[in-house]
ChimeraX commands (.cxc) that place a marker at each C-alpha (Angstrom):
marker #1 position 19.54,-2.39,3.50 radius 0.5
marker #1 position 21.61,-5.34,3.25 radius 0.5
marker #1 position 19.18,-8.97,3.82 radius 0.5
marker #1 position 20.71,-12.49,4.66 radius 0.5
marker #1 position 19.15,-15.61,5.50 radius 0.5
marker #1 position 19.93,-19.16,7.19 radius 0.5
marker #1 position 19.93,-20.50,3.62 radius 0.5
marker #1 position 19.06,-19.85,0.35 radius 0.5
marker #1 position 17.08,-21.82,-1.78 radius 0.5
marker #1 position 17.59,-21.55,-5.66 radius 0.5
marker #1 position 17.28,-18.25,-6.50 radius 0.5
marker #1 position 14.44,-17.08,-4.00 radius 0.5
marker #1 position 17.45,-15.03,-2.02 radius 0.5
marker #1 position 17.09,-13.27,1.32 radius 0.5
marker #1 position 17.12,-9.38,-0.79 radius 0.5
marker #1 position 13.69,-10.64,-2.78 radius 0.5
marker #1 position 12.05,-10.03,1.35 radius 0.5
marker #1 position 12.68,-6.42,1.15 radius 0.5
marker #1 position 12.47,-5.76,-2.83 radius 0.5
marker #1 position 8.90,-4.16,-2.35 radius 0.5
marker #1 position 7.28,-6.80,-4.74 radius 0.5
marker #1 position 5.32,-10.03,-3.72 radius 0.5
marker #1 position 5.12,-11.74,-6.86 radius 0.5
marker #1 position 5.52,-15.04,-6.80 radius 0.5
marker #1 position 8.85,-15.16,-7.39 radius 0.5
marker #1 position 9.99,-12.22,-6.00 radius 0.5
marker #1 position 10.08,-14.23,-2.21 radius 0.5
marker #1 position 12.95,-15.63,-0.15 radius 0.5
marker #1 position 12.56,-19.26,0.49 radius 0.5
marker #1 position 15.07,-20.74,2.67 radius 0.5
marker #1 position 14.07,-24.92,2.09 radius 0.5
marker #1 position 11.82,-26.37,-0.32 radius 0.5
marker #1 position 10.89,-29.29,2.23 radius 0.5
marker #1 position 7.54,-28.34,3.89 radius 0.5
marker #1 position 7.14,-28.22,7.38 radius 0.5
marker #1 position 10.96,-27.33,8.13 radius 0.5
marker #1 position 12.25,-25.47,10.90 radius 0.5
marker #1 position 14.63,-23.49,12.57 radius 0.5
marker #1 position 15.66,-20.88,9.76 radius 0.5
marker #1 position 16.12,-17.65,9.74 radius 0.5
marker #1 position 16.36,-14.27,7.87 radius 0.5
marker #1 position 17.70,-10.92,9.16 radius 0.5
marker #1 position 18.51,-7.30,7.77 radius 0.5
marker #1 position 21.50,-5.19,8.89 radius 0.5
marker #1 position 19.60,-1.53,8.81 radius 0.5
marker #1 position 23.45,-0.24,9.18 radius 0.5
marker #1 position 22.68,1.74,11.96 radius 0.5
marker #1 position 21.03,1.50,15.06 radius 0.5
marker #1 position 17.12,2.71,14.24 radius 0.5
marker #1 position 14.67,2.58,16.57 radius 0.5
marker #1 position 11.46,0.14,14.97 radius 0.5
marker #1 position 8.14,0.18,16.70 radius 0.5
marker #1 position 6.01,-1.76,13.80 radius 0.5
marker #1 position 6.72,-5.56,11.81 radius 0.5
marker #1 position 4.83,-6.00,9.10 radius 0.5
marker #1 position 4.75,-9.37,7.17 radius 0.5
marker #1 position 3.13,-11.06,3.88 radius 0.5
marker #1 position 3.48,-14.31,2.73 radius 0.5
marker #1 position 2.81,-14.54,-1.34 radius 0.5
marker #1 position 0.31,-13.24,-3.33 radius 0.5
marker #1 position -0.16,-16.35,-4.83 radius 0.5
marker #1 position -0.16,-18.83,-1.30 radius 0.5
marker #1 position 2.03,-21.27,-0.18 radius 0.5
marker #1 position 5.57,-20.76,1.64 radius 0.5
marker #1 position 4.85,-18.79,4.82 radius 0.5
marker #1 position 6.13,-19.23,8.25 radius 0.5
marker #1 position 3.67,-19.88,10.95 radius 0.5
marker #1 position 5.35,-19.11,14.70 radius 0.5
marker #1 position 8.11,-16.87,14.26 radius 0.5
marker #1 position 10.63,-14.60,16.63 radius 0.5
marker #1 position 11.44,-11.04,15.74 radius 0.5
marker #1 position 14.80,-10.77,17.64 radius 0.5
marker #1 position 16.94,-7.89,17.51 radius 0.5
marker #1 position 20.90,-7.42,17.78 radius 0.5
marker #1 position 23.63,-4.61,18.32 radius 0.5
marker #1 position 26.20,-6.63,16.90 radius 0.5
marker #1 position 24.65,-9.38,14.59 radius 0.5
marker #1 position 25.83,-11.97,17.19 radius 0.5
marker #1 position 23.76,-11.68,20.55 radius 0.5
marker #1 position 19.88,-11.40,20.16 radius 0.5
marker #1 position 17.26,-10.36,22.16 radius 0.5
marker #1 position 13.79,-11.56,21.63 radius 0.5
marker #1 position 11.23,-8.62,20.82 radius 0.5
marker #1 position 8.42,-10.47,19.75 radius 0.5
marker #1 position 7.04,-13.94,19.40 radius 0.5
marker #1 position 4.07,-14.07,17.16 radius 0.5
marker #1 position 2.03,-16.16,14.29 radius 0.5
marker #1 position 1.46,-15.51,10.77 radius 0.5
marker #1 position -2.28,-17.06,10.17 radius 0.5
marker #1 position -2.90,-15.21,6.36 radius 0.5
marker #1 position -0.73,-15.37,3.54 radius 0.5
marker #1 position -1.84,-13.03,1.36 radius 0.5
marker #1 position -2.40,-10.17,3.15 radius 0.5
marker #1 position -0.26,-7.96,4.98 radius 0.5
marker #1 position -0.25,-8.86,8.68 radius 0.5
marker #1 position 0.88,-6.14,11.62 radius 0.5
marker #1 position 2.37,-6.39,15.35 radius 0.5
marker #1 position 3.33,-3.56,17.21 radius 0.5
marker #1 position 6.13,-3.44,19.48 radius 0.5
marker #1 position 7.84,-0.98,22.52 radius 0.5
marker #1 position 9.89,0.72,20.28 radius 0.5
marker #1 position 13.15,-0.66,20.15 radius 0.5
marker #1 position 16.72,1.05,19.13 radius 0.5
marker #1 position 18.86,-1.63,17.03 radius 0.5
marker #1 position 21.32,-2.27,14.11 radius 0.5
marker #1 position 20.22,-5.87,13.23 radius 0.5
marker #1 position 16.91,-7.49,13.09 radius 0.5
marker #1 position 15.78,-11.27,12.56 radius 0.5
marker #1 position 13.02,-13.15,12.00 radius 0.5
marker #1 position 13.54,-16.84,13.65 radius 0.5
marker #1 position 11.27,-18.87,12.30 radius 0.5
marker #1 position 9.72,-22.10,14.44 radius 0.5
marker #1 position 7.74,-23.24,12.08 radius 0.5
marker #1 position 5.49,-22.98,9.28 radius 0.5
marker #1 position 2.27,-23.81,7.47 radius 0.5
marker #1 position 3.92,-24.64,4.33 radius 0.5
marker #1 position 7.65,-24.10,2.93 radius 0.5
marker #1 position 10.35,-22.15,4.75 radius 0.5
marker #1 position 9.94,-18.62,3.38 radius 0.5
marker #1 position 8.83,-14.88,3.61 radius 0.5
marker #1 position 7.66,-13.21,0.86 radius 0.5
marker #1 position 8.04,-9.42,2.31 radius 0.5
marker #1 position 9.33,-8.00,5.33 radius 0.5
marker #1 position 8.85,-4.08,6.73 radius 0.5
marker #1 position 10.07,-2.59,9.81 radius 0.5
marker #1 position 8.47,0.86,10.78 radius 0.5
marker #1 position 10.85,3.22,12.32 radius 0.5
marker #1 position 10.03,6.39,14.20 radius 0.5
marker #1 position 8.88,6.40,18.00 radius 0.5
marker #1 position 6.04,4.73,17.22 radius 0.5
marker #1 position 2.19,5.81,15.97 radius 0.5
marker #1 position 1.68,7.72,12.92 radius 0.5
marker #1 position 1.88,11.57,12.81 radius 0.5
marker #1 position -0.33,13.88,10.87 radius 0.5
marker #1 position 1.15,15.87,7.85 radius 0.5
marker #1 position 0.08,18.45,5.07 radius 0.5
marker #1 position 1.04,17.55,1.52 radius 0.5
marker #1 position 0.89,20.72,-0.91 radius 0.5
marker #1 position 1.69,20.80,-4.47 radius 0.5
marker #1 position 3.85,23.30,-6.49 radius 0.5
marker #1 position 1.48,25.70,-8.11 radius 0.5
marker #1 position 0.03,24.49,-12.05 radius 0.5
marker #1 position -0.10,27.65,-14.31 radius 0.5
marker #1 position -4.11,27.42,-16.04 radius 0.5
marker #1 position -5.08,29.06,-19.39 radius 0.5
marker #1 position -8.36,30.06,-18.38 radius 0.5
marker #1 position -10.22,30.08,-14.58 radius 0.5
marker #1 position -10.79,27.18,-13.29 radius 0.5
marker #1 position -14.85,26.53,-11.91 radius 0.5
marker #1 position -13.88,22.82,-10.75 radius 0.5
marker #1 position -10.80,20.82,-9.81 radius 0.5
marker #1 position -10.76,16.99,-9.77 radius 0.5
marker #1 position -8.41,14.96,-7.91 radius 0.5
marker #1 position -7.18,11.34,-7.99 radius 0.5
marker #1 position -5.52,9.69,-5.40 radius 0.5
marker #1 position -3.78,6.38,-4.66 radius 0.5
marker #1 position -4.46,6.03,-1.24 radius 0.5
marker #1 position -3.68,2.95,1.39 radius 0.5
marker #1 position -5.27,2.85,4.48 radius 0.5
marker #1 position -3.36,0.99,7.30 radius 0.5
marker #1 position -5.34,2.02,10.35 radius 0.5
marker #1 position -8.68,3.23,10.47 radius 0.5
marker #1 position -9.35,6.09,8.21 radius 0.5
marker #1 position -12.61,8.09,8.25 radius 0.5
marker #1 position -12.37,9.95,4.64 radius 0.5
marker #1 position -13.20,13.61,5.07 radius 0.5
marker #1 position -11.62,13.47,8.44 radius 0.5
marker #1 position -8.61,11.71,8.54 radius 0.5
marker #1 position -7.99,12.31,4.82 radius 0.5
marker #1 position -8.83,15.59,3.73 radius 0.5
marker #1 position -8.44,17.08,-0.03 radius 0.5
marker #1 position -8.34,20.19,-1.19 radius 0.5
marker #1 position -7.56,22.74,-4.36 radius 0.5
marker #1 position -6.75,26.36,-4.86 radius 0.5
marker #1 position -6.86,28.40,-7.71 radius 0.5
marker #1 position -5.48,31.79,-6.46 radius 0.5
marker #1 position -1.80,29.96,-5.56 radius 0.5
marker #1 position -3.04,28.68,-2.24 radius 0.5
marker #1 position -4.57,31.76,-0.38 radius 0.5
marker #1 position -7.85,30.24,-0.26 radius 0.5
marker #1 position -8.45,26.61,-0.18 radius 0.5
marker #1 position -11.69,24.37,-0.96 radius 0.5
marker #1 position -12.42,20.93,0.54 radius 0.5
marker #1 position -13.89,18.18,-1.37 radius 0.5
marker #1 position -15.27,14.92,-0.33 radius 0.5
marker #1 position -13.07,11.55,-1.06 radius 0.5
marker #1 position -15.02,8.83,-2.68 radius 0.5
marker #1 position -13.50,5.36,-2.99 radius 0.5
marker #1 position -14.30,4.57,-6.64 radius 0.5
marker #1 position -12.39,0.99,-6.67 radius 0.5
marker #1 position -9.73,-0.78,-4.37 radius 0.5
marker #1 position -6.45,-2.17,-6.39 radius 0.5
marker #1 position -4.10,-5.16,-4.70 radius 0.5
marker #1 position -5.10,-2.95,-1.32 radius 0.5
marker #1 position -4.79,0.27,-2.52 radius 0.5
marker #1 position -7.69,2.95,-2.90 radius 0.5
marker #1 position -8.63,4.56,-6.13 radius 0.5
marker #1 position -9.80,8.21,-4.91 radius 0.5
marker #1 position -11.33,10.74,-6.55 radius 0.5
marker #1 position -12.48,14.10,-5.29 radius 0.5
marker #1 position -14.43,16.95,-7.13 radius 0.5
marker #1 position -13.84,20.28,-5.89 radius 0.5
marker #1 position -16.10,23.12,-6.49 radius 0.5
marker #1 position -13.48,26.31,-7.11 radius 0.5
marker #1 position -16.54,29.36,-8.41 radius 0.5
marker #1 position -16.46,30.54,-4.70 radius 0.5
marker #1 position -12.71,31.49,-4.76 radius 0.5
marker #1 position -11.16,34.36,-5.76 radius 0.5
marker #1 position -10.07,34.55,-9.62 radius 0.5
marker #1 position -7.27,32.99,-10.47 radius 0.5
marker #1 position -4.67,31.11,-13.13 radius 0.5
marker #1 position -2.33,29.35,-10.14 radius 0.5
marker #1 position -3.52,25.69,-9.11 radius 0.5
marker #1 position -2.54,24.21,-6.29 radius 0.5
marker #1 position -3.80,20.78,-4.63 radius 0.5
marker #1 position -3.18,20.18,-0.68 radius 0.5
marker #1 position -3.79,16.98,1.37 radius 0.5
marker #1 position -4.21,16.60,4.88 radius 0.5
marker #1 position -4.19,13.96,7.47 radius 0.5
marker #1 position -4.82,13.16,11.03 radius 0.5
marker #1 position -2.62,10.96,12.77 radius 0.5
marker #1 position -4.43,7.75,11.47 radius 0.5
marker #1 position -1.39,5.39,9.27 radius 0.5
marker #1 position -1.96,5.68,5.96 radius 0.5
marker #1 position -0.24,5.72,2.72 radius 0.5
marker #1 position -0.55,8.35,-0.36 radius 0.5
marker #1 position 1.34,6.35,-3.26 radius 0.5
marker #1 position 0.03,9.10,-6.40 radius 0.5
marker #1 position -1.78,12.31,-6.26 radius 0.5
marker #1 position -3.01,13.59,-9.57 radius 0.5
marker #1 position -5.25,16.76,-10.70 radius 0.5
marker #1 position -7.45,18.11,-13.42 radius 0.5
marker #1 position -9.65,21.15,-14.20 radius 0.5
marker link #1:1,2 radius 0.2
marker link #1:2,3 radius 0.2
marker link #1:3,4 radius 0.2
marker link #1:4,5 radius 0.2
marker link #1:5,6 radius 0.2
marker link #1:6,7 radius 0.2
marker link #1:7,8 radius 0.2
marker link #1:8,9 radius 0.2
marker link #1:9,10 radius 0.2
marker link #1:10,11 radius 0.2
marker link #1:11,12 radius 0.2
marker link #1:12,13 radius 0.2
marker link #1:13,14 radius 0.2
marker link #1:14,15 radius 0.2
marker link #1:15,16 radius 0.2
marker link #1:16,17 radius 0.2
marker link #1:17,18 radius 0.2
marker link #1:18,19 radius 0.2
marker link #1:19,20 radius 0.2
marker link #1:20,21 radius 0.2
marker link #1:21,22 radius 0.2
marker link #1:22,23 radius 0.2
marker link #1:23,24 radius 0.2
marker link #1:24,25 radius 0.2
marker link #1:25,26 radius 0.2
marker link #1:26,27 radius 0.2
marker link #1:27,28 radius 0.2
marker link #1:28,29 radius 0.2
marker link #1:29,30 radius 0.2
marker link #1:30,31 radius 0.2
marker link #1:31,32 radius 0.2
marker link #1:32,33 radius 0.2
marker link #1:33,34 radius 0.2
marker link #1:34,35 radius 0.2
marker link #1:35,36 radius 0.2
marker link #1:36,37 radius 0.2
marker link #1:37,38 radius 0.2
marker link #1:38,39 radius 0.2
marker link #1:39,40 radius 0.2
marker link #1:40,41 radius 0.2
marker link #1:41,42 radius 0.2
marker link #1:42,43 radius 0.2
marker link #1:43,44 radius 0.2
marker link #1:44,45 radius 0.2
marker link #1:45,46 radius 0.2
marker link #1:46,47 radius 0.2
marker link #1:47,48 radius 0.2
marker link #1:48,49 radius 0.2
marker link #1:49,50 radius 0.2
marker link #1:50,51 radius 0.2
marker link #1:51,52 radius 0.2
marker link #1:52,53 radius 0.2
marker link #1:53,54 radius 0.2
marker link #1:54,55 radius 0.2
marker link #1:55,56 radius 0.2
marker link #1:56,57 radius 0.2
marker link #1:57,58 radius 0.2
marker link #1:58,59 radius 0.2
marker link #1:59,60 radius 0.2
marker link #1:60,61 radius 0.2
marker link #1:61,62 radius 0.2
marker link #1:62,63 radius 0.2
marker link #1:63,64 radius 0.2
marker link #1:64,65 radius 0.2
marker link #1:65,66 radius 0.2
marker link #1:66,67 radius 0.2
marker link #1:67,68 radius 0.2
marker link #1:68,69 radius 0.2
marker link #1:69,70 radius 0.2
marker link #1:70,71 radius 0.2
marker link #1:71,72 radius 0.2
marker link #1:72,73 radius 0.2
marker link #1:73,74 radius 0.2
marker link #1:74,75 radius 0.2
marker link #1:75,76 radius 0.2
marker link #1:76,77 radius 0.2
marker link #1:77,78 radius 0.2
marker link #1:78,79 radius 0.2
marker link #1:79,80 radius 0.2
marker link #1:80,81 radius 0.2
marker link #1:81,82 radius 0.2
marker link #1:82,83 radius 0.2
marker link #1:83,84 radius 0.2
marker link #1:84,85 radius 0.2
marker link #1:85,86 radius 0.2
marker link #1:86,87 radius 0.2
marker link #1:87,88 radius 0.2
marker link #1:88,89 radius 0.2
marker link #1:89,90 radius 0.2
marker link #1:90,91 radius 0.2
marker link #1:91,92 radius 0.2
marker link #1:92,93 radius 0.2
marker link #1:93,94 radius 0.2
marker link #1:94,95 radius 0.2
marker link #1:95,96 radius 0.2
marker link #1:96,97 radius 0.2
marker link #1:97,98 radius 0.2
marker link #1:98,99 radius 0.2
marker link #1:99,100 radius 0.2
marker link #1:100,101 radius 0.2
marker link #1:101,102 radius 0.2
marker link #1:102,103 radius 0.2
marker link #1:103,104 radius 0.2
marker link #1:104,105 radius 0.2
marker link #1:105,106 radius 0.2
marker link #1:106,107 radius 0.2
marker link #1:107,108 radius 0.2
marker link #1:108,109 radius 0.2
marker link #1:109,110 radius 0.2
marker link #1:110,111 radius 0.2
marker link #1:111,112 radius 0.2
marker link #1:112,113 radius 0.2
marker link #1:113,114 radius 0.2
marker link #1:114,115 radius 0.2
marker link #1:115,116 radius 0.2
marker link #1:116,117 radius 0.2
marker link #1:117,118 radius 0.2
marker link #1:118,119 radius 0.2
marker link #1:119,120 radius 0.2
marker link #1:120,121 radius 0.2
marker link #1:121,122 radius 0.2
marker link #1:122,123 radius 0.2
marker link #1:123,124 radius 0.2
marker link #1:124,125 radius 0.2
marker link #1:125,126 radius 0.2
marker link #1:126,127 radius 0.2
marker link #1:127,128 radius 0.2
marker link #1:128,129 radius 0.2
marker link #1:129,130 radius 0.2
marker link #1:130,131 radius 0.2
marker link #1:131,132 radius 0.2
marker link #1:132,133 radius 0.2
marker link #1:133,134 radius 0.2
marker link #1:134,135 radius 0.2
marker link #1:135,136 radius 0.2
marker link #1:136,137 radius 0.2
marker link #1:137,138 radius 0.2
marker link #1:138,139 radius 0.2
marker link #1:139,140 radius 0.2
marker link #1:140,141 radius 0.2
marker link #1:141,142 radius 0.2
marker link #1:142,143 radius 0.2
marker link #1:143,144 radius 0.2
marker link #1:144,145 radius 0.2
marker link #1:145,146 radius 0.2
marker link #1:146,147 radius 0.2
marker link #1:147,148 radius 0.2
marker link #1:148,149 radius 0.2
marker link #1:149,150 radius 0.2
marker link #1:150,151 radius 0.2
marker link #1:151,152 radius 0.2
marker link #1:152,153 radius 0.2
marker link #1:153,154 radius 0.2
marker link #1:154,155 radius 0.2
marker link #1:155,156 radius 0.2
marker link #1:156,157 radius 0.2
marker link #1:157,158 radius 0.2
marker link #1:158,159 radius 0.2
marker link #1:159,160 radius 0.2
marker link #1:160,161 radius 0.2
marker link #1:161,162 radius 0.2
marker link #1:162,163 radius 0.2
marker link #1:163,164 radius 0.2
marker link #1:164,165 radius 0.2
marker link #1:165,166 radius 0.2
marker link #1:166,167 radius 0.2
marker link #1:167,168 radius 0.2
marker link #1:168,169 radius 0.2
marker link #1:169,170 radius 0.2
marker link #1:170,171 radius 0.2
marker link #1:171,172 radius 0.2
marker link #1:172,173 radius 0.2
marker link #1:173,174 radius 0.2
marker link #1:174,175 radius 0.2
marker link #1:175,176 radius 0.2
marker link #1:176,177 radius 0.2
marker link #1:177,178 radius 0.2
marker link #1:178,179 radius 0.2
marker link #1:179,180 radius 0.2
marker link #1:180,181 radius 0.2
marker link #1:181,182 radius 0.2
marker link #1:182,183 radius 0.2
marker link #1:183,184 radius 0.2
marker link #1:184,185 radius 0.2
marker link #1:185,186 radius 0.2
marker link #1:186,187 radius 0.2
marker link #1:187,188 radius 0.2
marker link #1:188,189 radius 0.2
marker link #1:189,190 radius 0.2
marker link #1:190,191 radius 0.2
marker link #1:191,192 radius 0.2
marker link #1:192,193 radius 0.2
marker link #1:193,194 radius 0.2
marker link #1:194,195 radius 0.2
marker link #1:195,196 radius 0.2
marker link #1:196,197 radius 0.2
marker link #1:197,198 radius 0.2
marker link #1:198,199 radius 0.2
marker link #1:199,200 radius 0.2
marker link #1:200,201 radius 0.2
marker link #1:201,202 radius 0.2
marker link #1:202,203 radius 0.2
marker link #1:203,204 radius 0.2
marker link #1:204,205 radius 0.2
marker link #1:205,206 radius 0.2
marker link #1:206,207 radius 0.2
marker link #1:207,208 radius 0.2
marker link #1:208,209 radius 0.2
marker link #1:209,210 radius 0.2
marker link #1:210,211 radius 0.2
marker link #1:211,212 radius 0.2
marker link #1:212,213 radius 0.2
marker link #1:213,214 radius 0.2
marker link #1:214,215 radius 0.2
marker link #1:215,216 radius 0.2
marker link #1:216,217 radius 0.2
marker link #1:217,218 radius 0.2
marker link #1:218,219 radius 0.2
marker link #1:219,220 radius 0.2
marker link #1:220,221 radius 0.2
marker link #1:221,222 radius 0.2
marker link #1:222,223 radius 0.2
marker link #1:223,224 radius 0.2
marker link #1:224,225 radius 0.2
marker link #1:225,226 radius 0.2
marker link #1:226,227 radius 0.2
marker link #1:227,228 radius 0.2
marker link #1:228,229 radius 0.2
marker link #1:229,230 radius 0.2
marker link #1:230,231 radius 0.2
marker link #1:231,232 radius 0.2
marker link #1:232,233 radius 0.2
view
């Protein structure tokens, strides 16, 4: 989408607040004078879109953090309505606010004051009518050379809400092309930059013999993200 701002300091352009990176240089800065106010960052979504949640992060290494701000929306980019007034209190972690689901094309963060310089690391507007939904993801079939007796899945998983592994996230495998499924409990092995590395070891000896391997992941309506899934046997 198209980002704009009231001002830009050096190469820290508005687009860097929606580039999916919170690295030290991938941020928007409006002014290099600490404590500045009355600057704004805006995004044009291209068409009226329903927004239910705002997520913000400052900067991975500290500094450049909005403090009190307003989230505003507009149909034409000229007349603005306030949807939320809030404060960022943590620079290096994502913070999240929900609003009444609102449809608008233009969205703006109007910065009232700051903890340091005027800027933002990354902005996310979560779309939809609000709340996560349950979903099921199933892989294509993979051909095994011999009949597998176990499957091991590795997942990069990011819990947004409170996720109970094995209940809100169910990991399964099949060796008969999805006719029979067996679940295995996901186990957290490490956390890297807010993303968990999970493994699930799944016994397959109780399934009908087969060479067609599939994995399946099912969730409840607890907000979470899956960045990558792999399977070995």
